[in-house]
Steps between C-alpha positions, in 0.01 A plus 500: 500500500652779286358788699583330831854442373536864409384616841731262668796629305411856559462436888827310535681768293382775732542313842833339441668764284538275202491624146168364329686435187728254670193312639325499159797366308539228755132408464528487131790248543296298741205478245731381233621220726137416587409491129771249421350270763146544385550472128765229544714580194814674407358807345668832542252669726482870588279693744385853519318668786294808425583764757180686467238219472676225684444262205755224454566367152713203410660461157662223311790643302613346173784598267452540127722253301532365152535147618317381813700288746281542815133571418424605869771783480510566127256593216573480131519825292187423286282437814633812669400725214134380557515682830711799434609669166863570444645264745848391448719213599610534876191692608286375791131464513303488821200262528266576795427208734182422689575613865172355634697171554741664723267588776603412859853386401583845362349675787707284746824563293433863498449505888818307558690737275376824684567340850852417385567852367377629828732285701800601271420860531474489867827310531670771280351775712633346828834434346540854380390651835710284731811488285525870562450453878788246575667589830181669639373384842133420522266363755356167395241258659579134516234295307607140463791260478614287210799247530681713756437830302287777647238666274430859614231750394658840385172674436290569181462112443873455456671211673867463573704210571773463772707197429652289779853647454356858522358429849670584831568168672397619853151627371179295492195624289130453548204586281400855501824614665621847389865530433745744306651349192755626231401458129787307341374413152217471257440234230247506228535129386457305823177308599562595864445848632716734283626735790794355702535645850770436775550529877866399490631754242748764614288769337227449763743598766615814309138596432402456867786743601370743244147480658627527848793747479429844358882560443513197282185614310636842423843346424681685792608142589576261211470132519807375303431127516294241693555120543251261657460146604131528575389383838852498647700817458544813268754763447445844349781751407412870531676838455390858549511782242488755789788514738267593788293195467614174650365219255494229761330711763237609240419150412489383862280786619439632847539203735495272198144573408555503119704182469273323762196550269699344198611207715148449607389486136778256430375286794812542709768466230826618639624820329854654473530872381844546364680834416607496137844612389660533165808353655446131439708391802310714735161414349586131537614541854160680576305235331635224711355680813477423792833317459824700558729490216880540519564579136374438146732389223397519125616159396386518127357828363414334162306218669359743750624294801579623846676343800379620847729435787349468842611374847418148600202605727345701227506235229170332580331845532634618171383182315170474679255212550542268203709765330209745474693814612784474247261382229284812546810722521616360177165567325493856650852596391500310175841340566587140609608507865725255677538525869815379647670524848858645563628148563362371163651796321842438669493129399417603134782745498754254644396238249540746213845588627598141509366440152706800375816376671468149357436653156829721543707189598385298198580785258850520352723783643551794269874521395671791621748666266834598675656817380879536550589787714640793300709800613309817501682799346419874490419486143226235561340702787482810272318300234239364740440863639460625142246224423296571813470870393359413157272216586195465715529253792204258490401380834290180463174492692448230753263226378256369736520120542184331384463299825608772739384441848339811652612558868228460761562854623508660153175690548474519880338844492218399271430183693516674834237758374273207401540323833431827693154514327405129597653459847294294739461174678267244331184412699607139478751574777230636740456233769140436597351622166297223332537439120140592458538837649831555311321434170223744587750775572701434183179517297478867613871564411631462860823286464736615771497532889577853457170556317318391815706726722452819289156459348215664682294242690189662357614385151553139622145504650356570164612143374165319508658160554645617835321585815613780731636239746699333208658834419578582853664152544713536176624844604604361840700234328676753284582716806628198676733420201619867504585481871685178472704551177510884499702505820742233351550721206573802714746320723691372181526851374 
């Protein structure tokens, strides 16, 4: 067994990259445990493995004492001197045990130790490798399903686990499906696959843009932030480091070719590309696209809370279905956003004025000191003028009231410039356009009737979900809208 054990240790050390000394020390510990079972006593056992011959020796170790309390662990001084000269109290003496009794039990223990060391070493190797690859997108193969979780093959005999909350809710997986996943974690202690992957993480969206958009890869266009509700909708904020490069146009690509491939990879998930701004009000206004915002008020800078004021007909569009639009905008901006209508804001202002008025009536009036009128003489005027020449006149600076109401037209120029960039009539107002076709158009960033009128029909024909007849019919509806309402606008002017 000894020579076979030595060969096994050497082979495992080379193939798995484990230090042979680690395996040998573990084998020695396993032999000590096996010896206690075989000899069935509480002796203090020790084991020694010969690195050259492969021989394994087991020892019973006893301490030299003047008075023996435990004969299996201690030996009297006079008896110890029979074995070795010059021994002193506290020394230890090793008595070799017969290893022929160990046999199969020792071999099994050594085998189990080696296997366990191999598993531990492989776990440590996987942990070190994938903990450095967090955020990286890899292509995985679906292998099996366990309690709603998906087990995927990452290659090199490494498995990853995609928990249920890391899956996109509109995706269904089958065995041997190939899919792109982002590595989100690595754990050395778990009994499940160590590597954790995700299809719902926002980092997957960012990495897909890096793969599809050269300007993002070379950092000409920078992705500032991304927010996802996997399977429903995503928002991504971009800005350009080059004034000649339009960040949104670069991400969309010619005819929407770049963004279309990303949407296809995300199984039709709706995607909004937002222009980033250092001005938090402008950024929040852009993030709530396609809703038109009247103004943004910073309600509480310490709590990072914004109030967004919109017209009544824009409220549902700003909030979105089940609140998804304002929720994603809040994640993207990093501030809590509350959407209100002009009427709601007026009601709040009137209630606040009433509260202040009531508080003023309840408070006691400040007593006014009446100063008797005096006759002003020429000497008094001269004294006042002399004082003005020698002292500085301090003009108190106006103090802004804490709850000062900002007029609606305070920043008309800013808001007018924002509205000019997002003018258009929503597709929801186009008579004859079905909800299914509207959703298809919006998936390719076509939100307004003006987009249909001024977009080259060849670009619309590239949308795979629409036939040429569908495109022609949609364009005719847009032209009919223009003829009907465009003329009215002209007559009103």
